[in-house]
C-alpha positions, 0 to 999 in steps of 0.5 A, spaced: 499 499 500 505 505 502 509 503 495 503 503 491 502 510 493 510 513 493 510 509 486 504 514 484 507 520 487 514 518 483 510 517 476 506 524 478 510 529 481 517 526 480 520 528 487 528 527 488 530 520 490 523 517 490 525 513 484 529 508 489 523 505 492 523 501 485 528 498 487 527 491 490 533 490 495 530 497 497 524 495 499 526 488 502 530 493 507 525 497 508 519 490 509 524 487 514 525 493 518 518 494 519 516 487 520 522 488 526 520 495 529 512 491 529 514 485 532 518 488 537 513 494 539 508 491 538 510 484 541 510 487 547 503 490 547 501 483 545 504 479 550 501 484 556 493 483 553 496 476 553 498 476 560 491 480 563 487 476 559 490 470 562 492 465 556 498 461 558 501 455 557 499 449 560 504 443 561 503 437 557 502 431 561 502 423 560 506 417 559 513 421 558 511 428 561 516 426 568 521 425 562 522 433 562 520 437 567 517 443 563 513 445 569 516 453 570 513 454 563 506 453 565 502 460 565 507 463 560 503 467 554 501 463 548 498 464 541 504 469 541 503 467 533 499 473 532 505 477 532 509 474 528 503 474 522 502 482 524 509 483 523 509 479 516 503 480 513 503 488 515 510 489 512 509 486 506 503 488 505 506 495 506 512 495 501 510 490 496 507 490 490 500 488 490 499 487 484 503 481 484 499 474 484 505 471 487 505 476 493 497 474 494 499 466 494 504 467 499 500 471 504 494 467 503 497 461 505 500 464 511 494 466 514 490 460 512 494 456 517 495 461 521 487 461 521 487 454 523 493 454 528 489 460 532 483 456 532 486 451 535 490 455 540 483 458 542 480 452 543 485 450 548 487 455 552 481 460 552 475 455 552 480 451 556 479 444 552 486 441 551 484 437 545 483 444 541 482 442 534 480 435 531 487 433 527 482 431 522 479 438 521 487 440 522 489 436 516 483 438 512 486 445 512 492 443 510 489 439 505 485 444 502 491 449 502 495 445 498 490 444 492 489 451 492 496 453 491 497 447 487 492 449 482 494 456 483 500 454 480 498 449 476 494 454 472 498 461 473 500 464 466 507 467 467 509 460 469 507 457 461 511 451 460 514 450 467 507 448 471 511 442 473 518 443 473 522 445 479 530 445 480 533 440 483 539 440 487 547 437 487 546 436 479 548 441 474 543 444 469 538 440 474 531 440 473 526 436 474 519 435 470 513 432 476 509 431 470 511 423 469 504 421 467 505 425 460 508 418 457 502 414 458 496 419 458 499 424 453 500 432 455 496 436 459 495 431 466 501 433 469 496 436 474 494 428 477 502 428 479 503 435 481 498 438 485 498 432 490 506 433 490 505 440 493 500 438 497 504 433 500 510 438 501 506 443 505 503 439 509 509 436 511 512 443 512 506 445 516 507 439 521 514 440 520 515 446 523 509 445 529 512 439 531 519 443 532 516 448 537 517 445 543 523 449 546 523 457 548 526 460 541 527 454 537 522 454 531 523 462 531 530 461 531 531 455 526 526 459 521 530 465 522 536 463 519 533 457 514 528 464 511 535 469 510 536 463 504 530 463 502 531 471 502 537 470 497 535 464 492 527 468 492 531 475 489 535 470 485 530 467 481 526 473 480 533 476 476 534 473 470 541 475 470 543 472 476 539 466 475 543 465 469 550 466 472 548 461 477 545 456 471 538 455 475 529 457 472 528 464 472 522 466 473 519 472 471 515 476 477 517 472 483 523 477 486 517 480 488 517 475 493 523 478 496 519 482 500 515 477 503 521 473 505 525 479 509 519 480 512 519 473 514 526 473 517 525 479 521 519 477 523 522 471 526 528 475 529 523 480 532 519 474 535 526 472 539 527 478 542 522 475 546 521 468 545 528 466 547 530 463 553 526 464 558 521 465 554 515 471 555 511 468 550 510 462 546 508 462 539 502 456 539 499 453 533 498 460 531 504 461 529 508 454 528 503 452 523 502 459 519 511 459 518 510 451 516 506 454 511 510 460 509 516 456 508 513 451 504 509 456 500 515 461 499 520 455 496 514 451 491 512 459 488 521 459 486 521 452 485 526 451 490 522 446 494 527 440 493 532 443 497 527 444 504 530 437 506 537 440 507 535 448 508 530 445 514 534 440 516 533 440 523 525 441 521 526 434 517 530 432 522 525 432 527 520 429 523 524 424 522 524 422 529 517 421 530 516 417 525 522 413 527 519 413 535 512 412 533 513 407 527 518 403 531 513 403 538 508 400 534 512 395 531 516 391 537 509 392 540 505 388 535 512 383 535 513 383 542 507 386 545 511 392 549 513 397 545 519 400 545 523 405 543 528 408 539 529 416 543 528 418 550 523 422 547 520 425 541 521 430 537 529 430 537 529 436 541 526 432 547 531 427 547 536 431 548 533 435 554 531 428 557 538 426 556 540 432 561 543 437 555 540 444 557 534 448 554 538 453 552 544 449 549 540 444 545 537 451 541 543 454 540 546 448 537 540 447 532 541 454 530 548 453 529 546 447 525 541 451 521 546 456 519 551 451 517 545 448 512 543 454 509 551 456 508 551 449 504 544 451 500 547 456 497 554 452 496 549 447 493 545 452 489 551 456 486 555 449 485 549 448 479 
């Protein structure tokens, strides 16, 4: 909105210096600064409001609850994901080109899952129903989002000829086409494969980020470092010269997503101001589901979703630990009558907690791992 106003002033009156707002790098910096300031200043007031309304975290109970003591977290305000959503979306709407469809896809996807997360948190902490939204409702939200994004990407005119194509890491000139059914059914049936793949990726990433949200500052910090890589890849993909330099696909119009990515990254760092150990607020499902949707959608829009297992290695490892734990428990229970575990607890961060590693040390080490894999991702991106 502000970008549109400044562009109109520049076109109508051509005041000196106003042309600078046309540059993506300038607006990305302004969006990042706006998101950071909104998170810092609005965050303080939102946390105070959550405290007044006694919207606090309840400690998990159950078989494994005694393995890790989280009693000190009881009563800490949750639903802080509202801070993330407010800061990233307001900065994007202020400094982004709102005539760009890519921007709207990213914004709607983030808000969509943020709404489902908010509903889940509201039921848990306001209505005092610990079950929250049913798993089926959450899954319906994720599947519907995947279907929506998949259809839009498949039908987007600017992607004509590369609708089902994506970048392949580790391989020079690496591109892969998901449309394998064309060899059997002919052209025009690629949506049969592509839309389910998009749905699977968005659902997987959303759940992975949600699973990671268990320690003070863990998810926000990991997401902040991971989105730094997405900021760079988004900017490169949107510029023909830079895309050619790294020998990757160029997508006209996706450069505008740099604004969204920069706002997302800065919002995570701003939220960390209050969410770092010891946390003053938790993001809840409002934040974690929205973050997962934002990261997954952003990667899909710039055709870099196959980089996510490297860039989001921590999210991937957390999810894998849960899959291994539950699968092994069920298998051993079926064979021996007694379920056994591979990890002390799952997800992975709770395993290290159960081993006695301090929470702050786990979080910092996961941040370091993410910073290193982000550098590795950019190296692989350039290596192509």
